[in-house]
N, C-alpha and C positions, 0 to 999 in steps of 0.2 A: 256781578259784571264779569264777563268773560275775559280770559287772558288776552285774547286779540284785541278786544275793545280797550283793555288797560294799556296795552302797548301803543295803539294808535293814539289814545288820549295823551300818553306821555310824550309822544313825538310832537303832537300839536301844541302842547304847553311849552316844549322846548323851543319849537319854532317861533311861537309867538313871543317868548321871552327874548329871543335873539333879535327880533324886529326892533326893539328899543321903543322909540316913540311912534313907530309907524304902526297903525292898527291893521292887523292882518286877521282875516277869518280863514281857518285851515280845516280841511277835512281830508279823510283818507279815502283813496279810490283805487280801482283795479281795472276799470273799463272806461273807455272814452265817453260813453253815455253818461257816466257819473260826473263828467267835467261840464258837458254841454249837451243840449238836445241833439239827436241824430241828424236833424235837417239844418243845424246852424252851421253856416259857412261864411266867413271864418269862425272858428271856435275861439272865443276870447277868454283868456285866463287873467282875471284881475284880482284874485286872492291867492293865498298860498294853498297849493294842492299837494298833499302828501301821498305819494304813490307807493302801493304795496310792493314788496320784493317779488321779482319774477314776473311782473305785469308786462303785458305787450299792449300798448295802446294804439290800435290801428284805426285811424280816422279816414281810411281810404285816400281819396284825393282832396279831401277838405283841408283848408289852411288852418294852422294853429298859431295864434298871435298871443304872446305874453306881453301884457301892457303894464303901465305904471300900477304898483300895488300888487301885481301878480307874481308868482313864483311857483316853480315845480321843484318839490323836494323828494328825492329818491332815497335819502340817507345812505347807508352803506350797501344797499341792495343792488339788484340788477334789473334794469328797466329799458325797454325799447319803445320808442315813440315813432310811429309811421304816419305820414301825412302827405299832403300835396305841396305845402309850403310851410316854412317854419320861421318865425321871427321872435326875438325877445328884445324889446326896446322900451325906453321910458323908464323913469325911476332910478334909484341909486343902489338898491340892494341887488345881489346876484339873481339873475334870471333863472339859473338852474343850480340846485345844491345836490351834490352827490357825495356826501361825507357824514360823519358821525354826528350824533345828537348835540354835542356840545357846541358845534359850529366851528370849533378851532382845530379840527383835524386831529383830535386825540384818539379817535378810533379809526377803523378802516374807511377808505374811500369806497364809493360805489362804482358800478359799471353802467354807463349811460351810452345809449345808441340812439341817434336821431336820424331818420331816413326821410328825406323830402323827395317824392317820386313824381314822375310823369307817366304818360302811357304811350304805347306804340301808335304811330300815325295810321297804320293800316289795321289795327285791332285795339280799340279803346279799352277792352277788357283786360288787356295785358299791361300790367303796371311795370315800370322800368326805372332803373337808375342809370343805365348806360345804353347805347344803341346795340351793344352786344346782346342785351336782354331781348332784342327784337330780331336778331339775326342769328339763325342756328345752322348756318352753313348750307351745304348742298344735300340733296336727298340721295345719299350714297352709302350710308351705313347699313350693313346687313345685320338683322337681329332675328332671333328665334321667334317663330310665330306664337309659341306658348309662353314666352318671357320677353317682353319688349325691352327689358334692361340687359339682356345678355346678347353681346355681339358675337357674330359667328362668321365663319368662312365657307362652311359646308354643313350638310345635315348632321354629320358626325359631331360637329361642335355643339349640337343641341342635346346630345346624349351625355349626361353627366353621371353615369354609373348606376348604382343601386342604392336603395334607401337603407342606411345602416341603423344599427341599434341606438345610435346617438341621434337619430332622426335628422340626419343631413345626408346629402348625396355623397357617395363615395369619391367621386371625381370632382366635386365642388363643395368643400365644407361650408361655404357661405350660403348654400342653397338648402333650405329646410324641406322636409318631406314627411309624409305619413306612410306612403307606399312607394313601391318601385316606380309606379306610374308617374309620380310627382317629379321623378328625375328625367323623364322624357319631355323635353321642352319644345317639341314640335319639329318643324322643318326650318331650315335657314332660307325662308322665303319672303319675310317681311323687310321693309325698308324703313329707315328712320333718318333724321337730320344728323349730319356728320358731327355737329357741335353739341347736339343735345339728343341722345338716344331715346329719351322719353317722348320725343315729338315724332310720331309716325308720319309718314308722307308717301306721296306717289310721284310728285314732280318737285323740282327745286323751289318753286314759288311757295310751296307749302311750308317752307322753313324760313321765309322772310315776311316780317310784319312791319317794315318801315323803320323810321327813326324814332328815338326816344324824345319826342317833343310834342305829343298829341294832346296831353292833358294839362294838368296844373303846371305852373311855372317850375316846380321842382327846386326852388331856391331856398337857401338857409341864410338868415341875417341874425348875427349874434351881436346885439348892441350893448348887452350887459354881461357881467362876469359869469363864467361857468367854473364852479369849484368842485374838485374831486380829491383834495389833498387828504391825507390820513396817515395813521401809523404805517399801514400798507396802502400806498396810493392807489386811486381808482383809475379806470380807463375811460376815455371819452372818444366816441366815434360820431363825426358828422359826415353823413354820406348824402349828397344832393345830386339830383339829375341834372341841375344847372348850377348857377354861381353860388359859391359859399363866401360870405363876407363876415370876417371876425373883427369886430370893433370893441369887444369887451375882453378882458383878460381871461385866459383859460389856464387854470392852475391844477396840476396833478402831482404835486410835490409829496415825497415821503417825509413824514414828521418824526418817524422813529429812526434812530441812528443806524439800525441794523437793516433797514428795508430799502428797496429800489424805488426809483421814480416810476410813475405810471406810464400809460400809453395814450397818445393823442393821434387820431386819424382824421384828416380833412380830405375828403375824396369827392371830387366833382366829375360826374359821368360824362357831361357834354359841355360844360362851362369852364369858368375860371375860379380860382381861389385867391381871395384878397385878405392878407393878414395885416390888420391895421393896429392891433394891440398885442402885447406880449403873450407868448405861449411858454409855460414853464412846466417841467416834469422832472425836477431834480431829485437825486437820491440822498439817503442819509449818509453820515460819516463813514459807516462801514457797508454801505450799499453801492449800487451802480446807478448811473443816470437813467432817465426814462428813454422813451422812444417816440419819435414823431414821424408820421408818413403823410406827406402832402402830395396829392395827385390831381392834375387838372387836364381836362381835354383841350384847353386853350392855353391860358397864361397863368403863372403864379407871381403874385406881387407880394413879397415879404417886406412890408414897411415897418415891421416891429421886430424886437428881439425874440429869438427862439433859444430857450436855455434848457439844455439837457445834461448839465453838469452832474458828476457823480462823485463818490467818495473813494474808499480804499479799493472797492471792486470796480473801478474804472468809470470813465465817462460814458454817456449814452449814445444814442444813434439819431441822426437827422437824415431823412430821405426826402428829396424834392424831385418830382417827376412831372413834366409838362410837355404836351404835344407842341406847344408854342414857346414864347419866351419865358425866362425866369428873371425877374428883377428883384435884387436883394439889396436893401438899403440899410439894414442894421445887423448887429452881431449875431452870428450863429455860434453857439457854444456847446461843446461836448467834452469839456476837460474833466480832469480829476481834481478835486479840491481837498483831499484828505489821504493820509497814509501813503503807501507806495502804489497809488493807483495809476493806471495807464490812461491815456487819452482815449476818447471813444472814436466815433466815425461819422463823417459827413459825406453824402453822396448827392449829386444833382445832375439830372439829365434833362436836357431841353431839346425839343425838335426845332426850335428857333435859336435865339441868342440867349446868353447868360450875361446880364448887365449888373455889375456891382456899383453901388453908390455908398458914400459914407458920411460921417466917419464911422468905421466899423473894423473890428478885428475878429476874424473867424478862427476859432482856436479849438484844438484837440490836444492839449498839453498834458504831460504827466505831472506827478506831484511827489514831494519828498516826505518820507515817513520820519517819525521821531527817532527811529533807529538809524537814521541817515542812509536810506536806500531810496533810489530814484526810480520812478515809473517812466516808461517810455511814452513818447507822443503817439497819437492816433492818426489814421489815414484820412485824407480828404481827396475826393475825386470829383471833378467837374467836367461834364461832357456836353457839348453843344453841337447840333448840326450846323448852326450858324456861327456867329462871332462870340468871343469872350472879351469883355471890356472891363479893365480894372483900373480905377483912378488912384491918384497919389495918396488919398486918405483912407485907403483900404489895405489891410494886411492879412496874411494868412500864417498861422502858427501851428506847427506840429512838433513841439520841442520836448526833449527828454529832460527830466528834472535832475537836479544835483543829487549825488555826485556822480552816478553811473547810468542814468537814463539815456536812451537812444532816441534820436529824432526818427519820425516815420516818413510817409510819402505824401507829398503834395502834387497831385496830377491834374493837368489841364489839357483837354483834347477837344479840337474843334474841326468842323468841316469848312470853316472860313478863316477869319483873321483873329489873332490873339494880340491884344494891346495891353501891356501892363506898365503902369506907372507907380504902383504900390510895391510893398515888400512881400516876400515869401520866405519864411523861416523854418527849416527842418533841421535845426542844429541841436547839439547837446549842450546843456548849460553848465555841466559839471566837468571836472577834470578828468574823470574816467570814462565818460560817455562817448558815443559815436554819432557822427552825422547821419541824417536820413537821406531822402531823395526828393528832388524837385524836377518835375517833368512837364515839358510843354511839347505837345504834338498837334500840328496843324496841317490841314490840306491847303491853307493859304499862307500868307506871310505871318511872321512873328516880329513884334516891335517891343523891345525892352527900353522904356524911356529912362532919361537921366536921373529921375527921382527914384528909381526902383533899385532895390538890392535883393538878390536871390542868394540865400546863405544856408549852406548844408554843412557848416563847419562842425568839428568834433573835438574831443579831448584825446586821451591816451588810446581810445579804441578807434581812432582815425576819423578823417573826414568822409562825408558821404559823396553824393553825386548830384550834378546839375546837368540836365539834358534838355536841349532844344532841337526839335526836328521840324522843319518847315518845308512844304512843298512849293514854296515861292521864295521871296527874299527873307532874310533874317538880319535885323539890325539891333545892336546892343549898344545903348548909350549909358546904361547903368552899370552896376557892379555885380559880378557873379563870383562867389567864393565857396571853396570846399577845402579849407585849410584844417590843420590840426594842431593842438596844443599838447603840452605836458608829455612830449616824446611820441605823439601819435603820428601816423602816416597820413600824408595828404591824400585827398580823395580824387575825384575826377570831374572835369568839365568837358562835355561833348556837344558840339554844335554841327548840325547837318542842315544845309540849305540847298534846295534844288537849283535856285538861281543865284542871287547874290548874297554875300555876307559882308557887313560892314561893322567894324568895331570902333566906337569912339569912347567907350568905357573901359572897364578893367575886368580881366579874367585872372583870378588869383587862386592858386593852390600852393599854400606855403606850409609844408611839413616841417618838423623840427630838425635841427642840425643832426647830422650823422644818422639820419633815418631815411630809409627808402621812401621816395615821394610818389605822388600819383601822376596823372597825366592830363594834358589839355589837348583835345583833338578837335580840329575844325575842318569841315569839308564842304566845299561849294563850288559853283561855277566860276564866280569871280570873288576872290577873297581880298579884302582891303583892310589893313590895319591903319586907321587914320592917324592924324598927327597927335591926337590925345589918347589914342588907343594903347593899352598895355596888356601884354600877355606875360604873366609873372608866375614862374613855377621853379622856385630856387631851392627846393629840398634836394638832398642827396639822391642822384640817380632818377630824378624827375624828367619827364620827356614832354616836349611840345611837338605837335604834328599839325602843320597847316597845309591844306590842299586847296589849290585853285586851278581848276582845269584849264580855264582860258586866261585868267589874270590872277596874279598873286603879287600883292604890292604891300610893302611896309613904308608908309609915308614918312617924310621928315618929321621927327619928333615922336613917331611911334616906336614902341619897344616890344621886343620879344626876348624874354630873359629866362635862362635856366642855369643851374648850378654847374660848376666846372666839371662835375662828374655826370651831368645830365646831357640831354641832346635836344637839338632843334632840327626838325626834319620838314623840308619844303617839297611838296609834290605837285607837279603840273603835267599837262598833257604834252606828248612828244612834239607835236607839230605847232604848239603855241610858243610864245616868247617865254624866256626864262624869268624867274621871279626878279621883281624891281625892289631893290633894298635901298632906301634912302634914310631910313631910321636906324635904330640900334638893334642888332641881333647878336646876343651873347649866350654861348659861344657861337661861332660861325655855323651856318646851316649845312646840313647834308641835303643836297638837292637830288631828287629822284624824278626821272621823266618816265612816264608810262602811258600807253594808249588807253588804259582803264581809268584814268582819273576823270572825275566828274566834269562834264562840259556843259556849256549853256545851250539852251534851245533858242536860237535866234532866227526867226523867220525872215527870209530875204538875203541871206548870206550865201546862197548857192549850194549849201551843204545840207542834205537831208538828215535831220537829227531825230532823236527820240521824240515820240508824239507827233512828228510830221510825216505825212505821206507824199510830199513833194516839196521842192524849193527851187524856183526858177530864178532866183536872184533879184526879184523885186516884190513889192508889196501891192500889186495890182491884180485884181481879180479878173475873170472873163477870158483868161488866156489858157485855161486848162488847169492852173493852179491858183487857188483862191488866195486872198490877202492874208489868211491865217495858215497858209501852206498846207491845205488839204486838197486832195485830188478832186476836182469838180465833177468828173465822171462818177466817182463813188458817192459824192454828195447827192447826185441825182438819183442814185440807186437806194438811198436811205429811206426807210418807211416813214410815212407821215407821223408827226409834223415835221419831220426832216431834221437835218444837221443845223445847228448845234443842240437843238432840244433833245434829239436822240443821238447816241453815239454813232460815229461814222459807219456806214454799211449795216446798221441795226435793222433787221428784217422783222422785228416784233415777235420773234419766236425765241423764247427764253432757252430752248433746247439746243440752240446753235451758237457756236463761236464764230463771230463775224469779223472779217478783216478786209482791208483794201489791198489788192495786189495788181499792180500794172493797170490801173484804171478799172478794174473789175472787182466787184464785191464777191467774196467767198464765204460760204456758210458751212461749216463743219459740224456735224452732230456731236453734241457734248452731253453724254448721259450723266456726267458727274453733278450737274445742277439738280438732279432729281433725287439725290441721296437723301432718304428720310431718317438716316441715322440708325436703322434696324438692319442687323447683319443678315436676317433671314428673308428680306424681300429683294426681289429682282427689280431694280430701279432703272427705268429707261424712259426715254421720250417716245410717244406714239407718232403716228403719221401727221396728226393735227398739231403737233408741237406741244402737247400737254404731257405732264409727267404721269407715268403709270408705276405704281409700286405693287408688284404682284407677289403675294405670299408664296414662299418656297418651303414646303414642309420638310423637304429632304435636308435643308440646311440646319434643321433643328434635331436631327437624329443624334441621340446621345449614346448610341450603341447598346442601349438596354432594350431587349425585346418585350419587356414587361411594362414599358411606358409608351403611351401614344403621344408622339411629338408632333405639335402643330405650330405654324407661324401665325401669330395674331398681328393683324396690320396695325394695331394700336400700340401694343407694348412689347412685341417680339415673340420669342419662343416660349411655349407653354407645354409642359410635360405633365401627363396624368397617368396614374396607375391603370393597367387594364387587366383583364382576366383571360387573356388569349392562351391557347396552347403554346407550349415552348419545349425546349430541350435543355435539361440541366446538365447534359454531357456525361450522364452516368448510365451504364448499361444495366445496373442492378436496381433501377427504378422505373416505374411505369406511370402513366397518366400525368405526365409533367404539365403543370399549369402555372400561370403567372398569378401572384397574389402579393399585394403590398409592395410591388416593384421588385419581387424576387421570384425566380423560377425554381420550383421544387417539385420533385416527384414523390410517389409513394413507394416505399421499398418493396421490391419483388423478391422477398426472402421468406424463409420459414419463420414461424412464430418465435419470438424472442431473439431473432438475429436481425441485425440492422445492415444497411448498405454502407460499407466503408468507403467514403469519398476519395481516400488516398489510393486504395488498391483497386477501387471500382469493382468490388465483389462483396458477396454476403460473407464477410469474414469476421464479423464481430457479434457480440451478444449483448442484449440489454438486461440479461439476467445477472444479478450480482450473487456469486457463490459465497456462502457463509462458512467459515471454518467450523466443521462439525465438532461436536463433543461426543465422544464414543463411550458408551457404557457397555459392559461385558456381562453376559448371563451364562453361568456354567451349569450344565445339567449332566448328572452322573447316573448311568444305568448299569446294574450288576447282573450278569447272567450266571447262574450257579453251575450249570453243566459244563461251561467252558472256562469259568472263572475270568471272564473278559469284562473290562471296564471301558465304556465309551463316553467321551466328553465332547459336547457341542457347544459353540460360542455364536451369539447374534449381536448385531449393532443397530443403533438408531440415531438419526441426526436431530439435535435439538439446539436451541439458542441458549446463550448464557442465561442462567437463572432458571432453566428447566422449561421455558416456553417453546412449543413446537410451531414454527412458521408454516402456514399452510393447512392447519387443522380446523380453521373457521373459528377458533376461540382466541380472543385477544387477551394475552397475558403479558405482564411486564417482563421484559422491557418493550414489548410490541405496542405500537400506537394504532395498529389495524391488522386484520387477518381476513383476507377475502377468499381463503380456501385453497390457494396454490402459491407456489413460489415463482411462477412465471410472471413477468411484467413487460408490458409494451407502453410506449408513450401514450398519454392520455388516460391511463388508469390511475386511480387515486391511491392505490396501496402498492408499494414497490416491492422488489424481491426480497427485502429484509423485513417486510412487514412494518415499514414506517410509512406515515402519511406524506404524500407529495404536497408540496406547498401550492397554494393558490396561484395560478398563472404559470407555474414552472412545469410546463407540459412534458419536457425532457428530463426532469429531475436533475438538472445540471447544478442547481444550487443558486441560480440567478435567472431573472427574466430577460430574455434576449430576443432579437428579431426572429429566429426560428420558432420560438413559442408563439409570436404573433401569427406567423404563417400557418402553424399547426391549427391554431384556434380558427383562422379564417377558412381553412380546408374543411374543418369540422362543421362550420356554420353553413357552408354551401354543399354539404353532403358528401365530401370526398374523404371523410375520415370520421373517427369517433373520439369524443373527449368527454369525460365525466363533468357534470355541471359543477362539481366542487373544485374543478381544476380550471375550466374555461369560461364559466359564467362570472367573469370578473366584475361585472356591474351589478350582479345579483338580481337580474330581472326575470330569472326563471328560464331563460333560453340562451343558447350560445349563438351569437350573432357576429356579423361583421364589425359591429360597434365594439365588441369585446376584443376583437383582433386589433382594432385601431388604438384602444386604450393600451393594450399590451405593447404595441409599437411605440406609443408615446412614453411609456414607462422605460422601455429598452434604450431609447435615445435621450432620455433625461428631460423630456418636455413636461411630464407630470410624474407624480409618485403616488403609490398606494393602489391596491386592488382589494375587492371585497367579494368573495365567493360564498355560496351556501356551505353549510357545515357538511363534512364528508361522513359517511358511515364508519363505524369502527369494528 
């Protein structure tokens, strides 16, 4: 029996044993046809199917239904299932298993991806998961005729250099080649779709294939559990063209203390995501929490808990993103549950409303270690184009753990109304910690109900901040606090309302005695501290600042309190009545009048205020000034469908700044709206009102003549080495040429003499002079007739040990002898009869950029270099590839060269 069959049999036995009393028949598959016949639609899975690791089961647009008695088991492997519709319903055992053989998660979890696809309405052969798979933009991308994947701006962009010894083009290392011709990618004459350059086109309609709704339903229904827990948790991805409904528990927990939770993705391309059962991907005690990403083209309904808690290495991540509403009914958790772990992160973005229901506590809290160190809380960020609604049984926590953890940020941003009746806590729970931040930003009103408390208090490290900024009214009936204990400094509370602010609750910043306190700042059109309202900031040097442009009132029973060393400052507009104080203000306020204080926009008061273009003192239209105080002549000039659907005077051209001036609409060209973020493009509006982003190569000039600098309209400046003639600035060189981004010339000097770049003259020599050893020979000649004796003496130069450099005989200590003592760069034997090292063309003792340049010049015929010096890749030739490798060695990208052996 083969090892593969033994492995499959072992898995089948294990799966059958796990089934208990449920009789299952299991077999191992790697293709969809092994599960059901090719024509069967839907494909019914009614027994256990064990899928081989690495399999991609592509059913086309056929449906796959796992029914009672059926199960897909991928073990700890990686499997992708592609179909037109997927469901797992009926029965009690998990519908999909992605974990180890024991079934208890004692080995690693697997990696499961399920894709339920549809097809494009205008091309049924194009399968899709989102409508973006059917829409590839406009027919505007320029590509090289010889390489559709390469974008270009001109014909020069399609020339990517020469084919180097490494078989890549010199100006595009990602482009492979066999000859130089392979680096000439045609002309910049073809066009492709702007969002997919693989789609060539001639007109815009060639890039549009309709919507992703033409084939199968593309839905996913999980009515039974999916499990991918393990020592190292697995990953689960459910990607549907339409709705995804989760009614079975999804688990990707780490069961080993050291490991992180897994990843869960629920992604609907054109529909909704409904989570009706818990989703868990928790980490081990010394790991981090997992990650979940939920994305829907319409709505997200989170009706069950999502748990991404972690251990000592922090909580996990929860991300919810919907084009429509997000409805959250149960707890979102990404806290740390062990050690000194920090809280994780929760983010939610809705194109509609975010609606919370409960009871639920959404938490990203830190944890305390056995060594008594506290982890910080984690951030939560909720953003909605519509409203955010938070009832009294819902709370948010981003708390620092005892003794020294800090709270983090709880942020809520809307384009509509924020209503909060529940609690938000970004406080420090320990004596040494610091408060975090609670932030509400709204384009509409903000209402804090009486059941709500927003708390960013801290310990010795001080209180945090509570901020509310509303473009309409702000009302606070609950309690806001940013105090500090254990000697800490109070934090800050900041409220800014475009219209009215009414306080019936409490604003409290209570720092410790004898400690500088924080501040409470309120700014609005009409500020009213009602009879039950309290502004309390009684730490030393604390400050309260209340601004009411038109109205500033402290009602009977209302209180504004500061320490004797602190201050109360009241600010109002010069032309409006002074503050009305019927309640308690201690100490007495400093009253400031200013024309810059916030004022109310009140249509019909006869005064043209911000956002108004007229005000004739009444709320009746038809008299030139509308009931909303807008100039009716300018309303008539607003492009269809008209005001207020369009902004006043909007001409439909995004390239103009539109305004109403004396009953006439003005339209000023505004090129800033066309900014594409690339510094090298000229961004401007054309005559038709469309943006034009024209590449400007000059803006990419890096000052180096040896690089060709162009502006790519996709990613900006691009510089590639060229081989252009240049001037290295030296009079003692000739034939100056660019190579590897450097301009270098050939020395115009006598043999053995180099061009000195400092003196710009042939003033140096590459020949090394060896201190000679002098031997003396004395010859005596005697002439009898004159009794004269003549003595003659001769000398010769030798190396130590008696070897003569330059006599063609290699003797110790020589390592070579090429017959002369003259040496020039590129020769293998230097002036002292020592071998030059591989790649070290100038015998400097190290491989540097000049060595790479010398090798490149030799490769293109502008110089000479022995193969045992310049053939650093050992392929028998000196090529540009050798130069590239030398440059990589010189700059530390790679190490090591290998030349052929030198003669000796």
